[in-house]
Each structure stands twice: as C-alpha cells, then as structure tokens.
C-alpha positions in Angstrom: -0.3 0.0 -0.1 0.9 3.7 -1.3 0.1 6.6 0.5 0.6 9.8 -1.2 0.9 13.2 0.8 1.0 16.6 -1.4 1.8 19.8 0.9 0.9 22.7 -1.6 3.5 25.5 -0.9 2.4 28.7 0.6 3.7 30.5 -2.4 1.7 28.5 -4.8 -1.5 28.6 -2.7 -1.9 32.3 -2.7 -0.4 32.5 -6.1 -3.6 30.7 -7.0 -5.7 32.9 -4.7 -4.2 35.8 -6.4 -5.3 34.7 -9.8 -8.1 33.9 -9.1 -9.2 37.3 -7.5 -7.9 39.0 -10.8 -9.5 37.0 -13.1 -12.7 37.9 -10.9 -12.3 41.2 -11.2 -11.8 41.7 -14.8 -14.7 39.7 -15.2 -16.4 42.3 -13.2 -15.8 44.9 -15.0 -15.5 43.4 -18.5 -18.9 41.7 -18.9 -21.0 44.6 -17.9 -19.9 46.4 -21.0 -20.5 43.2 -23.4 -24.3 43.1 -22.4 -26.8 45.8 -23.8 -27.8 48.2 -21.8 -31.1 49.4 -22.9 -32.7 49.6 -19.7 -30.3 52.1 -18.8 -30.5 54.0 -22.3 -34.3 54.2 -22.2 -34.0 55.6 -18.9 -31.7 58.1 -19.5 -34.2 58.9 -22.5 -36.9 59.1 -20.1 -35.4 61.6 -17.8 -35.7 64.5 -21.0 -39.1 63.4 -21.4 -42.3 64.9 -19.4 -44.4 62.5 -18.2 -46.7 64.9 -16.3 -49.6 67.1 -17.6 -51.4 64.9 -20.0 -54.9 66.1 -19.4 -56.6 64.7 -22.4 -55.9 62.6 -25.9 -54.5 65.9 -27.8 -51.6 65.8 -24.7 -51.1 62.3 -25.4 -50.3 63.4 -28.8 -47.6 65.5 -27.8 -46.1 63.3 -25.4 -45.8 60.3 -27.9 -44.6 63.2 -30.2 -41.3 63.7 -27.7 -40.5 59.9 -28.5 -41.0 60.8 -32.5 -44.2 59.1 -33.2 -47.0 60.6 -35.4 -49.8 59.6 -34.6 -53.6 59.9 -36.3 -55.7 63.3 -35.0 -58.6 61.3 -34.4 -58.1 59.1 -31.2 -58.9 55.2 -31.8 -60.2 54.6 -28.1 -60.2 56.6 -24.3 -61.7 54.1 -21.7 -61.2 53.7 -18.0 -59.1 51.1 -16.8 -58.4 49.6 -13.3 -55.2 48.2 -12.2 -55.9 44.8 -10.8 -54.5 44.5 -7.4 -52.5 40.9 -8.1 -51.2 40.3 -11.4 -51.9 37.6 -13.6 -49.1 36.4 -16.0 -50.0 38.7 -18.9 -50.1 41.5 -16.6 -47.0 40.8 -15.5 -45.5 40.2 -18.5 -47.1 43.7 -19.9 -45.5 45.3 -16.3 -42.2 43.9 -17.2 -41.9 45.9 -20.4 -43.4 49.1 -18.0 -40.3 48.0 -15.9 -37.7 48.2 -19.0 -39.0 52.2 -19.5 -38.8 52.8 -15.6 -42.3 52.8 -15.0 -44.0 50.4 -12.7 -48.0 49.7 -12.3 -47.5 47.8 -9.2 -47.3 50.8 -7.4 -51.0 51.9 -8.8 -52.8 48.4 -8.2 -56.7 49.0 -7.8 -56.6 52.4 -8.8 -58.6 53.5 -12.2 -56.4 55.0 -14.3 -57.2 56.2 -18.2 -56.2 54.4 -21.2 -55.6 56.4 -24.6 -55.2 54.7 -27.7 -53.6 56.2 -30.9 -52.9 55.2 -34.7 -49.5 55.6 -35.1 -48.7 56.9 -38.6 -44.4 56.5 -39.1 -43.7 53.0 -37.8 -40.5 52.3 -39.3 -40.0 49.1 -41.8 -43.6 48.0 -41.1 -46.8 48.3 -43.4 -49.5 47.0 -41.0 -51.4 48.9 -38.4 -49.4 49.8 -35.3 -51.1 51.5 -32.2 -49.4 53.0 -29.2 -50.7 53.0 -25.7 -50.5 55.4 -23.0 -51.9 55.1 -19.9 -52.3 57.9 -17.1 -53.5 58.2 -13.6 -53.6 61.9 -11.7 -52.4 63.4 -15.6 -49.2 61.4 -15.3 -48.4 59.0 -17.4 -48.1 55.4 -15.4 -47.8 53.1 -18.5 -47.4 52.8 -22.7 -46.7 50.5 -25.2 -46.5 50.1 -29.2 -48.3 47.3 -30.4 -50.1 45.9 -33.1 -53.0 43.3 -33.5 -51.8 41.7 -36.2 -51.8 37.6 -36.3 -48.1 38.0 -35.8 -47.8 41.2 -34.0 -45.6 42.6 -31.4 -45.7 44.9 -28.4 -42.7 47.0 -27.0 -41.8 49.9 -25.0 -42.5 53.6 -25.8 -39.1 54.3 -27.7 -39.1 54.2 -31.6 -37.1 51.2 -32.4 -33.7 52.0 -34.7 -34.4 51.4 -38.4 
C-alpha cells in the first residue's frame, strides 16, 4: 500500500488565490460592458421626456411626439381601466415592459386610470397597423406601449425602434 502526501507551498497557494481574484475582478469589469444597457438607455431618454400634464387625448399626442411618433388626429379609443390588485401572467409580462422604461404599474394596484389608444402613422419598416397606448393616472403617464393587433404582432416600449 502506497500513501502519497502532497503539501502545497504557501507561495503556490497564495498565487492561485491571487490569480482567482484578478480573474473575477476582470470579469466583473468586462461583462457589464458586453451586455447591452437598453434599460439604462431608455431610462436616460425618459429623463428628458415629460410624463406629466396629460389631461386629455391632445396632451397624449404631444407626449408621444417626444419619442418621435406621429399619430392620427382621431383617437382610436379612450377608456377607463382598473389596475388589478394581483397581476396574472399577461399583466406581469406587460409590467415587465413598463419596468424596462422606468415605469411600474405595481404602485397603482386597484386604481382606476385612463387609457388612450392612437394609430401610429410613421412606424419604421412595417406596413401593418400599429397602435400606441398610454395609461395615465392623475394626469401622469404610468404606462405605455407600442403594439400591433396582427396575428404575428409585437409589443414594445415607447421609444422608436432603430431602423
């Protein structure tokens, strides 16, 4: 029977620990620059956009124009909506879109808000009908999206997509 005993020298041990720490530090610094910061970019854009003083559909048109959207003068729909106390799967996914643009419907549970829907006339590289929805509470935009009702439709945050 053979018994082998290995004893790591102190220099090798601390060398490995040091190399590990340096590797982790480099990864912590490099990885965030590789991941697109779309949420941060949207938040920066939102700082220059006024979400207040949306009292009627005309104010909603002015609000959307801050993002570069052009909409039909005739509003598609204006209605009251109640934000649910508990979000189902669909509402949770919708709120994730809102969080991407610095908004959160969770703060408004059980509140009655107003939704304005407009037809967008300048959506880039898309021929179908596209709508803009904004939800306001006490004259402030608390949610918004750009979507289409087509079978292979889409929904995204308010900023105009890059062409």
